[in-house]
Every structure is written in structure tokens, then in C-alpha cells.
mmCIF file of the N, C-alpha and C atoms, coordinates in Angstrom:
data_MODEL
# 
_entry.id   MODEL 
# 
loop_
_atom_site.group_PDB 
_atom_site.id 
_atom_site.type_symbol 
_atom_site.label_atom_id 
_atom_site.label_alt_id 
_atom_site.label_comp_id 
_atom_site.label_asym_id 
_atom_site.label_entity_id 
_atom_site.label_seq_id 
_atom_site.pdbx_PDB_ins_code 
_atom_site.Cartn_x 
_atom_site.Cartn_y 
_atom_site.Cartn_z 
_atom_site.occupancy 
_atom_site.B_iso_or_equiv 
_atom_site.pdbx_formal_charge 
_atom_site.auth_seq_id 
_atom_site.auth_comp_id 
_atom_site.auth_asym_id 
_atom_site.auth_atom_id 
_atom_site.pdbx_PDB_model_num 
ATOM 1   N N  . UNK A 1 1  ? -13.734 -3.822 5.387   1.00 0.00 ? 1  UNK A N  1 
ATOM 2   C CA . UNK A 1 1  ? -12.945 -3.048 6.314   1.00 0.00 ? 1  UNK A CA 1 
ATOM 3   C C  . UNK A 1 1  ? -13.682 -3.013 7.654   1.00 0.00 ? 1  UNK A C  1 
ATOM 4   N N  . UNK A 1 2  ? -13.074 -3.544 8.713   1.00 0.00 ? 2  UNK A N  1 
ATOM 5   C CA . UNK A 1 2  ? -13.751 -3.580 10.003  1.00 0.00 ? 2  UNK A CA 1 
ATOM 6   C C  . UNK A 1 2  ? -13.848 -2.201 10.644  1.00 0.00 ? 2  UNK A C  1 
ATOM 7   N N  . UNK A 1 3  ? -14.865 -2.038 11.460  1.00 0.00 ? 3  UNK A N  1 
ATOM 8   C CA . UNK A 1 3  ? -15.083 -0.780 12.168  1.00 0.00 ? 3  UNK A CA 1 
ATOM 9   C C  . UNK A 1 3  ? -14.009 -0.605 13.226  1.00 0.00 ? 3  UNK A C  1 
ATOM 10  N N  . UNK A 1 4  ? -13.511 0.612  13.351  1.00 0.00 ? 4  UNK A N  1 
ATOM 11  C CA . UNK A 1 4  ? -12.439 0.896  14.296  1.00 0.00 ? 4  UNK A CA 1 
ATOM 12  C C  . UNK A 1 4  ? -12.948 1.865  15.352  1.00 0.00 ? 4  UNK A C  1 
ATOM 13  N N  . UNK A 1 5  ? -12.604 1.598  16.590  1.00 0.00 ? 5  UNK A N  1 
ATOM 14  C CA . UNK A 1 5  ? -13.012 2.482  17.674  1.00 0.00 ? 5  UNK A CA 1 
ATOM 15  C C  . UNK A 1 5  ? -12.051 3.656  17.776  1.00 0.00 ? 5  UNK A C  1 
ATOM 16  N N  . UNK A 1 6  ? -12.521 4.742  18.357  1.00 0.00 ? 6  UNK A N  1 
ATOM 17  C CA . UNK A 1 6  ? -11.716 5.953  18.491  1.00 0.00 ? 6  UNK A CA 1 
ATOM 18  C C  . UNK A 1 6  ? -10.458 5.678  19.315  1.00 0.00 ? 6  UNK A C  1 
ATOM 19  N N  . UNK A 1 7  ? -10.547 4.813  20.286  1.00 0.00 ? 7  UNK A N  1 
ATOM 20  C CA . UNK A 1 7  ? -9.390  4.480  21.118  1.00 0.00 ? 7  UNK A CA 1 
ATOM 21  C C  . UNK A 1 7  ? -8.273  3.881  20.261  1.00 0.00 ? 7  UNK A C  1 
ATOM 22  N N  . UNK A 1 8  ? -8.636  3.006  19.341  1.00 0.00 ? 8  UNK A N  1 
ATOM 23  C CA . UNK A 1 8  ? -7.646  2.399  18.450  1.00 0.00 ? 8  UNK A CA 1 
ATOM 24  C C  . UNK A 1 8  ? -7.076  3.434  17.486  1.00 0.00 ? 8  UNK A C  1 
ATOM 25  N N  . UNK A 1 9  ? -7.921  4.344  17.027  1.00 0.00 ? 9  UNK A N  1 
ATOM 26  C CA . UNK A 1 9  ? -7.460  5.374  16.109  1.00 0.00 ? 9  UNK A CA 1 
ATOM 27  C C  . UNK A 1 9  ? -6.457  6.298  16.781  1.00 0.00 ? 9  UNK A C  1 
ATOM 28  N N  . UNK A 1 10 ? -6.661  6.571  18.047  1.00 0.00 ? 10 UNK A N  1 
ATOM 29  C CA . UNK A 1 10 ? -5.745  7.467  18.764  1.00 0.00 ? 10 UNK A CA 1 
ATOM 30  C C  . UNK A 1 10 ? -4.367  6.839  18.916  1.00 0.00 ? 10 UNK A C  1 
ATOM 31  N N  . UNK A 1 11 ? -4.280  5.524  18.830  1.00 0.00 ? 11 UNK A N  1 
ATOM 32  C CA . UNK A 1 11 ? -2.995  4.832  18.906  1.00 0.00 ? 11 UNK A CA 1 
ATOM 33  C C  . UNK A 1 11 ? -2.242  4.806  17.583  1.00 0.00 ? 11 UNK A C  1 
ATOM 34  N N  . UNK A 1 12 ? -2.879  5.236  16.508  1.00 0.00 ? 12 UNK A N  1 
ATOM 35  C CA . UNK A 1 12 ? -2.236  5.219  15.189  1.00 0.00 ? 12 UNK A CA 1 
ATOM 36  C C  . UNK A 1 12 ? -1.454  6.510  14.959  1.00 0.00 ? 12 UNK A C  1 
ATOM 37  N N  . UNK A 1 13 ? -0.478  6.437  14.059  1.00 0.00 ? 13 UNK A N  1 
ATOM 38  C CA . UNK A 1 13 ? 0.270   7.640  13.683  1.00 0.00 ? 13 UNK A CA 1 
ATOM 39  C C  . UNK A 1 13 ? -0.552  8.460  12.691  1.00 0.00 ? 13 UNK A C  1 
ATOM 40  N N  . UNK A 1 14 ? -0.123  9.691  12.460  1.00 0.00 ? 14 UNK A N  1 
ATOM 41  C CA . UNK A 1 14 ? -0.830  10.558 11.519  1.00 0.00 ? 14 UNK A CA 1 
ATOM 42  C C  . UNK A 1 14 ? -0.846  9.960  10.116  1.00 0.00 ? 14 UNK A C  1 
ATOM 43  N N  . UNK A 1 15 ? 0.260   9.358  9.702   1.00 0.00 ? 15 UNK A N  1 
ATOM 44  C CA . UNK A 1 15 ? 0.331   8.760  8.369   1.00 0.00 ? 15 UNK A CA 1 
ATOM 45  C C  . UNK A 1 15 ? -0.651  7.607  8.229   1.00 0.00 ? 15 UNK A C  1 
ATOM 46  N N  . UNK A 1 16 ? -0.755  6.789  9.279   1.00 0.00 ? 16 UNK A N  1 
ATOM 47  C CA . UNK A 1 16 ? -1.701  5.674  9.254   1.00 0.00 ? 16 UNK A CA 1 
ATOM 48  C C  . UNK A 1 16 ? -3.138  6.181  9.199   1.00 0.00 ? 16 UNK A C  1 
ATOM 49  N N  . UNK A 1 17 ? -3.415  7.256  9.942   1.00 0.00 ? 17 UNK A N  1 
ATOM 50  C CA . UNK A 1 17 ? -4.761  7.821  9.933   1.00 0.00 ? 17 UNK A CA 1 
ATOM 51  C C  . UNK A 1 17 ? -5.116  8.378  8.556   1.00 0.00 ? 17 UNK A C  1 
ATOM 52  N N  . UNK A 1 18 ? -4.171  9.062  7.938   1.00 0.00 ? 18 UNK A N  1 
ATOM 53  C CA . UNK A 1 18 ? -4.439  9.616  6.606   1.00 0.00 ? 18 UNK A CA 1 
ATOM 54  C C  . UNK A 1 18 ? -4.639  8.505  5.577   1.00 0.00 ? 18 UNK A C  1 
ATOM 55  N N  . UNK A 1 19 ? -3.892  7.429  5.716   1.00 0.00 ? 19 UNK A N  1 
ATOM 56  C CA . UNK A 1 19 ? -4.062  6.274  4.820   1.00 0.00 ? 19 UNK A CA 1 
ATOM 57  C C  . UNK A 1 19 ? -5.447  5.657  5.018   1.00 0.00 ? 19 UNK A C  1 
ATOM 58  N N  . UNK A 1 20 ? -5.829  5.506  6.280   1.00 0.00 ? 20 UNK A N  1 
ATOM 59  C CA . UNK A 1 20 ? -7.147  4.948  6.602   1.00 0.00 ? 20 UNK A CA 1 
ATOM 60  C C  . UNK A 1 20 ? -8.262  5.836  6.043   1.00 0.00 ? 20 UNK A C  1 
ATOM 61  N N  . UNK A 1 21 ? -8.069  7.164  6.147   1.00 0.00 ? 21 UNK A N  1 
ATOM 62  C CA . UNK A 1 21 ? -9.048  8.114  5.633   1.00 0.00 ? 21 UNK A CA 1 
ATOM 63  C C  . UNK A 1 21 ? -9.200  7.967  4.120   1.00 0.00 ? 21 UNK A C  1 
ATOM 64  N N  . UNK A 1 22 ? -8.084  7.826  3.408   1.00 0.00 ? 22 UNK A N  1 
ATOM 65  C CA . UNK A 1 22 ? -8.148  7.630  1.946   1.00 0.00 ? 22 UNK A CA 1 
ATOM 66  C C  . UNK A 1 22 ? -8.882  6.348  1.595   1.00 0.00 ? 22 UNK A C  1 
ATOM 67  N N  . UNK A 1 23 ? -8.602  5.273  2.341   1.00 0.00 ? 23 UNK A N  1 
ATOM 68  C CA . UNK A 1 23 ? -9.264  3.991  2.086   1.00 0.00 ? 23 UNK A CA 1 
ATOM 69  C C  . UNK A 1 23 ? -10.775 4.100  2.317   1.00 0.00 ? 23 UNK A C  1 
ATOM 70  N N  . UNK A 1 24 ? -11.153 4.740  3.402   1.00 0.00 ? 24 UNK A N  1 
ATOM 71  C CA . UNK A 1 24 ? -12.576 4.880  3.718   1.00 0.00 ? 24 UNK A CA 1 
ATOM 72  C C  . UNK A 1 24 ? -13.293 5.732  2.680   1.00 0.00 ? 24 UNK A C  1 
ATOM 73  N N  . UNK A 1 25 ? -12.665 6.814  2.250   1.00 0.00 ? 25 UNK A N  1 
ATOM 74  C CA . UNK A 1 25 ? -13.296 7.674  1.247   1.00 0.00 ? 25 UNK A CA 1 
ATOM 75  C C  . UNK A 1 25 ? -13.433 6.964  -0.093  1.00 0.00 ? 25 UNK A C  1 
ATOM 76  N N  . UNK A 1 26 ? -12.447 6.150  -0.463  1.00 0.00 ? 26 UNK A N  1 
ATOM 77  C CA . UNK A 1 26 ? -12.565 5.415  -1.725  1.00 0.00 ? 26 UNK A CA 1 
ATOM 78  C C  . UNK A 1 26 ? -13.655 4.344  -1.628  1.00 0.00 ? 26 UNK A C  1 
ATOM 79  N N  . UNK A 1 27 ? -13.773 3.717  -0.459  1.00 0.00 ? 27 UNK A N  1 
ATOM 80  C CA . UNK A 1 27 ? -14.839 2.734  -0.251  1.00 0.00 ? 27 UNK A CA 1 
ATOM 81  C C  . UNK A 1 27 ? -16.214 3.402  -0.316  1.00 0.00 ? 27 UNK A C  1 
ATOM 82  N N  . UNK A 1 28 ? -16.332 4.590  0.276   1.00 0.00 ? 28 UNK A N  1 
ATOM 83  C CA . UNK A 1 28 ? -17.593 5.322  0.235   1.00 0.00 ? 28 UNK A CA 1 
ATOM 84  C C  . UNK A 1 28 ? -17.948 5.700  -1.196  1.00 0.00 ? 28 UNK A C  1 
ATOM 85  N N  . UNK A 1 29 ? -16.964 6.120  -1.965  1.00 0.00 ? 29 UNK A N  1 
ATOM 86  C CA . UNK A 1 29 ? -17.193 6.449  -3.371  1.00 0.00 ? 29 UNK A CA 1 
ATOM 87  C C  . UNK A 1 29 ? -17.684 5.219  -4.137  1.00 0.00 ? 29 UNK A C  1 
ATOM 88  N N  . UNK A 1 30 ? -17.055 4.071  -3.879  1.00 0.00 ? 30 UNK A N  1 
ATOM 89  C CA . UNK A 1 30 ? -17.467 2.834  -4.548  1.00 0.00 ? 30 UNK A CA 1 
ATOM 90  C C  . UNK A 1 30 ? -18.911 2.478  -4.204  1.00 0.00 ? 30 UNK A C  1 
ATOM 91  N N  . UNK A 1 31 ? -19.265 2.612  -2.932  1.00 0.00 ? 31 UNK A N  1 
ATOM 92  C CA . UNK A 1 31 ? -20.631 2.289  -2.511  1.00 0.00 ? 31 UNK A CA 1 
ATOM 93  C C  . UNK A 1 31 ? -21.647 3.265  -3.097  1.00 0.00 ? 31 UNK A C  1 
ATOM 94  N N  . UNK A 1 32 ? -21.289 4.534  -3.176  1.00 0.00 ? 32 UNK A N  1 
ATOM 95  C CA . UNK A 1 32 ? -22.217 5.520  -3.737  1.00 0.00 ? 32 UNK A CA 1 
ATOM 96  C C  . UNK A 1 32 ? -22.429 5.308  -5.230  1.00 0.00 ? 32 UNK A C  1 
ATOM 97  N N  . UNK A 1 33 ? -21.380 4.946  -5.955  1.00 0.00 ? 33 UNK A N  1 
ATOM 98  C CA . UNK A 1 33 ? -21.568 4.680  -7.386  1.00 0.00 ? 33 UNK A CA 1 
ATOM 99  C C  . UNK A 1 33 ? -22.387 3.413  -7.593  1.00 0.00 ? 33 UNK A C  1 
ATOM 100 N N  . UNK A 1 34 ? -22.155 2.404  -6.744  1.00 0.00 ? 34 UNK A N  1 
ATOM 101 C CA . UNK A 1 34 ? -22.953 1.182  -6.840  1.00 0.00 ? 34 UNK A CA 1 
ATOM 102 C C  . UNK A 1 34 ? -24.412 1.477  -6.515  1.00 0.00 ? 34 UNK A C  1 
ATOM 103 N N  . UNK A 1 35 ? -24.640 2.369  -5.574  1.00 0.00 ? 35 UNK A N  1 
ATOM 104 C CA . UNK A 1 35 ? -25.997 2.747  -5.219  1.00 0.00 ? 35 UNK A CA 1 
ATOM 105 C C  . UNK A 1 35 ? -26.678 3.461  -6.391  1.00 0.00 ? 35 UNK A C  1 
ATOM 106 N N  . UNK A 1 36 ? -25.936 4.300  -7.071  1.00 0.00 ? 36 UNK A N  1 
ATOM 107 C CA . UNK A 1 36 ? -26.481 5.008  -8.227  1.00 0.00 ? 36 UNK A CA 1 
ATOM 108 C C  . UNK A 1 36 ? -26.849 4.077  -9.360  1.00 0.00 ? 36 UNK A C  1 
ATOM 109 N N  . UNK A 1 37 ? -26.081 3.004  -9.513  1.00 0.00 ? 37 UNK A N  1 
ATOM 110 C CA . UNK A 1 37 ? -26.382 2.017  -10.553 1.00 0.00 ? 37 UNK A CA 1 
ATOM 111 C C  . UNK A 1 37 ? -27.492 1.072  -10.129 1.00 0.00 ? 37 UNK A C  1 
ATOM 112 N N  . UNK A 1 38 ? -27.750 1.017  -8.829  1.00 0.00 ? 38 UNK A N  1 
ATOM 113 C CA . UNK A 1 38 ? -28.794 0.124  -8.327  1.00 0.00 ? 38 UNK A CA 1 
ATOM 114 C C  . UNK A 1 38 ? -28.295 -1.274 -8.046  1.00 0.00 ? 38 UNK A C  1 
ATOM 115 N N  . UNK A 1 39 ? -26.988 -1.448 -7.845  1.00 0.00 ? 39 UNK A N  1 
ATOM 116 C CA . UNK A 1 39 ? -26.422 -2.778 -7.621  1.00 0.00 ? 39 UNK A CA 1 
ATOM 117 C C  . UNK A 1 39 ? -25.884 -2.959 -6.208  1.00 0.00 ? 39 UNK A C  1 
ATOM 118 N N  . UNK A 1 40 ? -26.447 -2.265 -5.246  1.00 0.00 ? 40 UNK A N  1 
ATOM 119 C CA . UNK A 1 40 ? -25.917 -2.274 -3.880  1.00 0.00 ? 40 UNK A CA 1 
ATOM 120 C C  . UNK A 1 40 ? -26.800 -3.082 -2.930  1.00 0.00 ? 40 UNK A C  1 
ATOM 121 N N  . UNK A 1 41 ? -27.430 -4.099 -3.405  1.00 0.00 ? 41 UNK A N  1 
ATOM 122 C CA . UNK A 1 41 ? -28.450 -4.838 -2.666  1.00 0.00 ? 41 UNK A CA 1 
ATOM 123 C C  . UNK A 1 41 ? -28.085 -5.161 -1.215  1.00 0.00 ? 41 UNK A C  1 
ATOM 124 N N  . UNK A 1 42 ? -27.016 -5.889 -0.962  1.00 0.00 ? 42 UNK A N  1 
ATOM 125 C CA . UNK A 1 42 ? -26.747 -6.328 0.409   1.00 0.00 ? 42 UNK A CA 1 
ATOM 126 C C  . UNK A 1 42 ? -25.748 -5.447 1.147   1.00 0.00 ? 42 UNK A C  1 
ATOM 127 N N  . UNK A 1 43 ? -25.253 -4.373 0.553   1.00 0.00 ? 43 UNK A N  1 
ATOM 128 C CA . UNK A 1 43 ? -24.295 -3.501 1.216   1.00 0.00 ? 43 UNK A CA 1 
ATOM 129 C C  . UNK A 1 43 ? -24.868 -2.120 1.522   1.00 0.00 ? 43 UNK A C  1 
ATOM 130 N N  . UNK A 1 44 ? -26.174 -1.975 1.462   1.00 0.00 ? 44 UNK A N  1 
ATOM 131 C CA . UNK A 1 44 ? -26.769 -0.653 1.633   1.00 0.00 ? 44 UNK A CA 1 
ATOM 132 C C  . UNK A 1 44 ? -26.546 -0.075 3.020   1.00 0.00 ? 44 UNK A C  1 
ATOM 133 N N  . UNK A 1 45 ? -26.412 -0.895 4.037   1.00 0.00 ? 45 UNK A N  1 
ATOM 134 C CA . UNK A 1 45 ? -26.187 -0.408 5.386   1.00 0.00 ? 45 UNK A CA 1 
ATOM 135 C C  . UNK A 1 45 ? -24.760 0.007  5.665   1.00 0.00 ? 45 UNK A C  1 
ATOM 136 N N  . UNK A 1 46 ? -23.839 -0.330 4.766   1.00 0.00 ? 46 UNK A N  1 
ATOM 137 C CA . UNK A 1 46 ? -22.439 -0.004 4.988   1.00 0.00 ? 46 UNK A CA 1 
ATOM 138 C C  . UNK A 1 46 ? -22.144 1.473  4.807   1.00 0.00 ? 46 UNK A C  1 
ATOM 139 N N  . UNK A 1 47 ? -22.960 2.178  4.031   1.00 0.00 ? 47 UNK A N  1 
ATOM 140 C CA . UNK A 1 47 ? -22.707 3.594  3.761   1.00 0.00 ? 47 UNK A CA 1 
ATOM 141 C C  . UNK A 1 47 ? -22.694 4.380  5.069   1.00 0.00 ? 47 UNK A C  1 
ATOM 142 N N  . UNK A 1 48 ? -23.657 4.116  5.919   1.00 0.00 ? 48 UNK A N  1 
ATOM 143 C CA . UNK A 1 48 ? -23.756 4.834  7.193   1.00 0.00 ? 48 UNK A CA 1 
ATOM 144 C C  . UNK A 1 48 ? -22.537 4.558  8.073   1.00 0.00 ? 48 UNK A C  1 
ATOM 145 N N  . UNK A 1 49 ? -22.112 3.302  8.163   1.00 0.00 ? 49 UNK A N  1 
ATOM 146 C CA . UNK A 1 49 ? -20.970 2.979  9.015   1.00 0.00 ? 49 UNK A CA 1 
ATOM 147 C C  . UNK A 1 49 ? -19.670 3.552  8.455   1.00 0.00 ? 49 UNK A C  1 
ATOM 148 N N  . UNK A 1 50 ? -19.527 3.580  7.136   1.00 0.00 ? 50 UNK A N  1 
ATOM 149 C CA . UNK A 1 50 ? -18.332 4.163  6.519   1.00 0.00 ? 50 UNK A CA 1 
ATOM 150 C C  . UNK A 1 50 ? -18.281 5.660  6.802   1.00 0.00 ? 50 UNK A C  1 
ATOM 151 N N  . UNK A 1 51 ? -19.423 6.327  6.676   1.00 0.00 ? 51 UNK A N  1 
ATOM 152 C CA . UNK A 1 51 ? -19.466 7.770  6.959   1.00 0.00 ? 51 UNK A CA 1 
ATOM 153 C C  . UNK A 1 51 ? -19.089 8.055  8.408   1.00 0.00 ? 51 UNK A C  1 
ATOM 154 N N  . UNK A 1 52 ? -19.540 7.234  9.320   1.00 0.00 ? 52 UNK A N  1 
ATOM 155 C CA . UNK A 1 52 ? -19.215 7.427  10.729  1.00 0.00 ? 52 UNK A CA 1 
ATOM 156 C C  . UNK A 1 52 ? -17.747 7.135  11.015  1.00 0.00 ? 52 UNK A C  1 
ATOM 157 N N  . UNK A 1 53 ? -17.185 6.139  10.336  1.00 0.00 ? 53 UNK A N  1 
ATOM 158 C CA . UNK A 1 53 ? -15.759 5.853  10.488  1.00 0.00 ? 53 UNK A CA 1 
ATOM 159 C C  . UNK A 1 53 ? -14.914 7.030  9.989   1.00 0.00 ? 53 UNK A C  1 
ATOM 160 N N  . UNK A 1 54 ? -15.334 7.627  8.876   1.00 0.00 ? 54 UNK A N  1 
ATOM 161 C CA . UNK A 1 54 ? -14.632 8.805  8.354   1.00 0.00 ? 54 UNK A CA 1 
ATOM 162 C C  . UNK A 1 54 ? -14.686 9.926  9.388   1.00 0.00 ? 54 UNK A C  1 
ATOM 163 N N  . UNK A 1 55 ? -15.837 10.121 10.000  1.00 0.00 ? 55 UNK A N  1 
ATOM 164 C CA . UNK A 1 55 ? -15.983 11.162 11.020  1.00 0.00 ? 55 UNK A CA 1 
ATOM 165 C C  . UNK A 1 55 ? -15.077 10.886 12.218  1.00 0.00 ? 55 UNK A C  1 
ATOM 166 N N  . UNK A 1 56 ? -14.946 9.622  12.607  1.00 0.00 ? 56 UNK A N  1 
ATOM 167 C CA . UNK A 1 56 ? -14.060 9.277  13.727  1.00 0.00 ? 56 UNK A CA 1 
ATOM 168 C C  . UNK A 1 56 ? -12.613 9.622  13.406  1.00 0.00 ? 56 UNK A C  1 
ATOM 169 N N  . UNK A 1 57 ? -12.177 9.265  12.213  1.00 0.00 ? 57 UNK A N  1 
ATOM 170 C CA . UNK A 1 57 ? -10.792 9.549  11.806  1.00 0.00 ? 57 UNK A CA 1 
ATOM 171 C C  . UNK A 1 57 ? -10.564 11.056 11.778  1.00 0.00 ? 57 UNK A C  1 
ATOM 172 N N  . UNK A 1 58 ? -11.500 11.793 11.195  1.00 0.00 ? 58 UNK A N  1 
ATOM 173 C CA . UNK A 1 58 ? -11.358 13.245 11.124  1.00 0.00 ? 58 UNK A CA 1 
ATOM 174 C C  . UNK A 1 58 ? -11.355 13.875 12.512  1.00 0.00 ? 58 UNK A C  1 
ATOM 175 N N  . UNK A 1 59 ? -12.122 13.325 13.433  1.00 0.00 ? 59 UNK A N  1 
ATOM 176 C CA . UNK A 1 59 ? -12.153 13.838 14.804  1.00 0.00 ? 59 UNK A CA 1 
ATOM 177 C C  . UNK A 1 59 ? -10.798 13.664 15.474  1.00 0.00 ? 59 UNK A C  1 
ATOM 178 N N  . UNK A 1 60 ? -10.196 12.500 15.313  1.00 0.00 ? 60 UNK A N  1 
ATOM 179 C CA . UNK A 1 60 ? -8.887  12.252 15.925  1.00 0.00 ? 60 UNK A CA 1 
ATOM 180 C C  . UNK A 1 60 ? -7.836  13.169 15.308  1.00 0.00 ? 60 UNK A C  1 
ATOM 181 N N  . UNK A 1 61 ? -7.886  13.338 13.989  1.00 0.00 ? 61 UNK A N  1 
ATOM 182 C CA . UNK A 1 61 ? -6.928  14.231 13.331  1.00 0.00 ? 61 UNK A CA 1 
ATOM 183 C C  . UNK A 1 61 ? -7.125  15.674 13.799  1.00 0.00 ? 61 UNK A C  1 
ATOM 184 N N  . UNK A 1 62 ? -8.366  16.082 13.998  1.00 0.00 ? 62 UNK A N  1 
ATOM 185 C CA . UNK A 1 62 ? -8.650  17.421 14.482  1.00 0.00 ? 62 UNK A CA 1 
ATOM 186 C C  . UNK A 1 62 ? -8.170  17.618 15.914  1.00 0.00 ? 62 UNK A C  1 
ATOM 187 N N  . UNK A 1 63 ? -8.305  16.586 16.739  1.00 0.00 ? 63 UNK A N  1 
ATOM 188 C CA . UNK A 1 63 ? -7.812  16.661 18.117  1.00 0.00 ? 63 UNK A CA 1 
ATOM 189 C C  . UNK A 1 63 ? -6.313  16.885 18.156  1.00 0.00 ? 63 UNK A C  1 
ATOM 190 N N  . UNK A 1 64 ? -5.620  16.326 17.185  1.00 0.00 ? 64 UNK A N  1 
ATOM 191 C CA . UNK A 1 64 ? -4.158  16.461 17.114  1.00 0.00 ? 64 UNK A CA 1 
ATOM 192 C C  . UNK A 1 64 ? -3.742  17.782 16.492  1.00 0.00 ? 64 UNK A C  1 
ATOM 193 N N  . UNK A 1 65 ? -4.698  18.526 15.967  1.00 0.00 ? 65 UNK A N  1 
ATOM 194 C CA . UNK A 1 65 ? -4.392  19.818 15.371  1.00 0.00 ? 65 UNK A CA 1 
ATOM 195 C C  . UNK A 1 65 ? -3.864  19.716 13.955  1.00 0.00 ? 65 UNK A C  1 
ATOM 196 N N  . UNK A 1 66 ? -4.068  18.586 13.293  1.00 0.00 ? 66 UNK A N  1 
ATOM 197 C CA . UNK A 1 66 ? -3.604  18.393 11.933  1.00 0.00 ? 66 UNK A CA 1 
ATOM 198 C C  . UNK A 1 66 ? -4.602  19.002 10.958  1.00 0.00 ? 66 UNK A C  1 
ATOM 199 N N  . UNK A 1 67 ? -4.161  19.905 10.133  1.00 0.00 ? 67 UNK A N  1 
ATOM 200 C CA . UNK A 1 67 ? -5.030  20.568 9.166   1.00 0.00 ? 67 UNK A CA 1 
ATOM 201 C C  . UNK A 1 67 ? -5.012  19.788 7.856   1.00 0.00 ? 67 UNK A C  1 
ATOM 202 N N  . UNK A 1 68 ? -6.185  19.559 7.297   1.00 0.00 ? 68 UNK A N  1 
ATOM 203 C CA . UNK A 1 68 ? -6.278  18.845 6.011   1.00 0.00 ? 68 UNK A CA 1 
ATOM 204 C C  . UNK A 1 68 ? -6.514  19.811 4.893   1.00 0.00 ? 68 UNK A C  1 
# 
């Protein structure tokens, strides 16, 4: 999943943002379970970028006043 800038996120609808948020959270869950098993050799740096992408999506949703 490529990194998305806040400008691009602001152009998305609320439904698209919520879908993106679900995808990012499921990816983060997958990476965390792989990390727990010790099988995350070449994807260890992705956790940080996924967390930041989630924060970007949540920031845009908060700017719009959408309550989760």
C-alpha cells in the first residue's frame, strides 16, 4: 500500500477514508502478528509508516468533524 499525502486524503470522500483506515489497521495488525512470530525480517520499517498513515487519515477525518 503506497504512502498517501494529506493533500490526497483531503480529496477523498468520508467513505473512502474509512475504507482506507480499515485497510491500514488490518495491515498494521498483520505486521504486528508477524513481528510477534519473528517472521518480519524485511518489513520491519513498514510499521512506522503504517502508523503515520493511520494518523494522517484520522487527522483528516477529525478536521471534517467526523466522529469515530
